[in-house]
C-alpha positions, 0 to 999 in steps of 0.5 A, spaced: 534 466 463 537 470 469 533 475 472 534 481 477 528 484 481 530 490 484 526 492 491 528 499 492 529 503 498 523 508 500 527 511 506 524 507 511 528 504 517 524 497 516 521 496 509 514 492 508 515 485 505 515 487 497 509 482 496 508 484 489 515 482 487 515 476 491 509 473 487 512 475 481 519 471 483 515 465 485 512 465 478 518 465 475 522 460 479 516 455 478 517 456 471 525 454 471 527 461 471 533 463 475 531 469 480 536 474 484 533 479 488 537 486 489 535 489 496 536 496 495 531 497 501 535 493 507 542 495 505 540 503 503 545 502 497 546 508 493 544 508 485 551 508 483 552 501 487 547 498 482 550 500 476 557 497 478 553 491 480 550 490 473 557 492 470 560 486 474 554 481 473 550 479 467 542 478 467 538 477 461 532 481 464 532 486 470 525 488 473 522 493 478 515 495 480 513 501 484 506 505 486 504 512 484 507 517 488 512 523 488 517 520 491 517 513 487 517 517 481 523 521 483 526 514 485 525 511 479 528 516 475 535 515 479 534 507 478 533 508 471 539 512 470 543 507 474 540 501 469 541 505 463 548 507 464 551 500 466 555 496 461 551 490 461 544 493 461 539 487 461 532 488 458 529 493 462 522 491 465 517 496 469 510 494 473 506 496 478 500 501 480 505 507 478 506 506 470 500 501 469 495 507 468 500 511 463 505 506 460 507 511 454 509 516 459 513 512 463 517 508 458 519 514 455 521 518 461 525 512 464 527 509 457 525 502 460 523 497 454 517 494 457 511 495 462 507 490 465 500 493 466 496 490 472 497 483 474 503 480 472 504 473 474 501 470 467 504 476 463 511 476 465 511 468 463 508 469 456 513 475 455 519 472 457 517 466 453 516 470 447 523 474 449 527 468 449 524 465 442 521 470 436 521 476 440 514 478 437 511 483 443 505 485 439 501 478 441 503 479 448 497 481 452 498 486 458 504 490 456 506 496 453 513 497 449 518 501 445 519 500 438 522 504 433 521 511 438 514 509 438 510 506 444 505 500 443 500 498 448 497 491 447 490 489 449 490 487 457 491 481 460 485 478 463 485 477 471 487 471 474 480 468 477 483 463 481 488 466 485 489 460 489 492 458 483 498 463 484 504 460 488 505 464 494 511 469 494 518 466 494 519 468 501 526 464 501 529 469 496 528 475 501 531 477 507 525 475 512 529 476 518 529 484 516 522 484 514 519 481 520 521 487 524 516 491 521 512 494 527 504 495 526 499 498 531 499 493 537 505 489 535 509 488 541 517 487 542 517 480 541 512 480 535 515 478 528 510 481 523 509 479 516 505 482 510 500 478 506 494 478 501 487 475 503 485 477 496 485 482 490 481 488 488 476 492 491 468 492 489 468 499 491 469 505 486 472 511 490 473 517 485 481 518 488 483 510 487 487 509 481 486 501 481 485 498 474 482 492 476 475 491 477 472 487 482 474 483 488 477 476 488 478 472 494 483 467 496 480 461 500 480 461 507 484 454 507 490 457 503 490 463 507 491 459 514 496 454 510 500 460 508 500 463 515 502 456 518 508 456 514 510 463 516 509 461 523 513 455 522 519 458 518 520 465 520 516 465 527 511 470 525 506 472 530 502 478 527 500 478 520 498 485 516 493 484 511 495 489 505 489 487 501 485 493 498 479 491 502 479 484 507 472 486 509 469 486 502 462 483 505 460 481 512 459 474 509 466 473 507 469 477 514 465 472 518 467 466 514 474 468 515 474 469 522 470 463 524 476 459 520 481 462 524 478 461 530 476 453 528 484 452 526 486 455 532 491 459 528 493 464 534 495 470 530 495 477 531 492 481 525 490 487 522 487 489 515 483 494 511 476 495 513 469 498 511 465 501 516 458 499 513 460 492 514 463 493 521 457 491 526 457 488 533 457 481 531 462 481 526 467 485 530 466 481 536 468 475 531 474 479 528 477 480 535 476 473 537 480 471 531 486 475 533 484 482 530 487 488 533 487 494 528 482 495 522 484 501 518 478 505 515 478 509 509 473 514 512 476 520 508 470 525 510 465 526 515 461 530 510 455 526 507 455 530 501 462 530 500 462 522 501 457 522 495 461 526 490 467 522 492 463 515 490 465 513 497 458 509 498 458 510 505 455 515 510 457 519 516 451 515 520 455 508 518 462 511 520 460 514 527 456 507 529 462 503 526 468 506 529 464 506 536 462 499 535 470 497 533 472 501 540 467 497 544 470 490 541 477 492 543 479 493 536 483 500 534 480 503 529 485 507 524 481 513 521 483 516 515 481 523 513 483 527 507 481 534 504 480 538 498 476 533 494 470 536 490 465 539 495 470 540 501 469 546 505 472 549 511 466 546 515 467 539 512 474 539 514 472 541 521 467 535 521 473 531 520 478 534 525 473 533 530 472 526 529 479 524 529 480 528 536 474 525 539 475 517 536 482 516 535 485 511 540 492 514 539 495 507 536 497 511 531 499 518 529 493 521 524 494 527 520 489 530 515 492 530 508 490 533 501 487 528 496 491 526 490 488 525 483 493 519 481 493 517 474 488 512 473 483 515 478 477 518 476 479 524 479 485 525 475 481 525 469 476 530 472 482 534 473 485 534 466 477 536 464 477 542 468 484 544 466 487 543 473 492 538 470 495 538 463 497 530 463 501 525 466 508 529 465 505 535 468 502 531 474 509 528 476 514 534 474 510 540 476 504 538 481 505 532 485 511 534 489 509 532 495 504 528 498 502 533 504 502 539 499 496 540 494 496 537 487 490 540 484 485 544 488 478 541 487 474 546 492 472 553 492 478 555 497 484 558 495 491 554 495 493 559 501 487 558 505 487 550 504 494 550 507 492 555 513 487 550 514 491 544 514 496 547 518 491 549 524 488 542 523 494 538 523 497 542 529 491 540 533 492 533 531 499 532 533 499 536 539 493 532 542 497 526 540 503 528 544 499 531 550 496 524 551 503 520 550 505 525 556 499 524 560 501 516 559 508 517 561 506 521 567 501 516 569 507 511 569 511 515 573 506 516 579 505 508 578 512 507 579 514 511 585 507 512 588 504 505 588 511 502 587 509 498 581 515 493 580 513 491 573 515 498 570 521 497 565 524 503 565 523 510 561 525 507 554 523 509 547 522 504 542 
């Protein structure tokens, strides 16, 4: 079987390495399938080029994975039209966090043949084996498919408990010299950056999260270190961006990983998603010593009542203490605040704004976005219950038209009032960010001309 996997273009200058497709490609290759990658991302190909490519080449299966989002939804409509209009249309499979919660809608909308729901490494192998023989899809766990104008949704595939058993992403199939140019906080000009996973899932249950898989499954420290060593040797990687939903899943796990990084002398910069209730002085000291330069924290609100309503399992006291300890440890905190969740008010927005103005170290520009009730999240079903959203089609076609605009209003404020508040808050955040950048630049000028700083490298913008 010949399989084409599409990496779509999201408009970025440098895209993040597509970890999910990398894992799927590795599983396929290890089981004897011929796999080719179509890099629309790197080459910025128009969709018409994909149609022409399919007309000139024969594949048995074509697959694309995507997350939930207004941009991704519209992009997939274009890609699907390109696939469906080709002369040699292969079996068309979609997957990822986007279609998994509502496979019925996406199969009909995109005219795809099959949705792989959730984790795909085992499911795709079972599916392709069946497609090449009896073609009885009813017994394949973890898929939904179209049959006689109806959509059949099968039983879920159990999660892979031993994720060390999953082969590393098939890096050799991808343009690694392109992906390693990704920039992350505190990556320098000479750094090569690569995304990785140290585990899968999250044990917390925030009301806006559309994750389908329960719990957290971690890789062994040995496996993580071995993969980093491989990336260093083969591609010169000097900085690893862990894209786990939550690397800091516990104090014990974080401590163990950091100690092994130090013991192995891995000598790598890294960043990850973290939890502030685990951000203690001792843990952060270890993280810093092991190479951590940035921790992205999902704070979401600086109001305790709102935090309770979103089931964040976090308090403002923990947030203040954890961020302060992170800064003291010499690690940059990435502080995320959203607005418009259940219980949000003018006062809760002001608390969030004040926090960002006081604690951001300007390693990244931070703004406040409205909360989005993505399909699959508890907040999505709450919005349907309250009549704020009709269904998945209403969400994507009418309500979720931009990530910085309201999809549903869960507050007592009017939409216009929320927009005015967000405009004012983000004006202050953006102005503060660039004012500080101006201050740094003026300081460089004074160092250059008044103190004759011979190490100055010029007024370059990177």
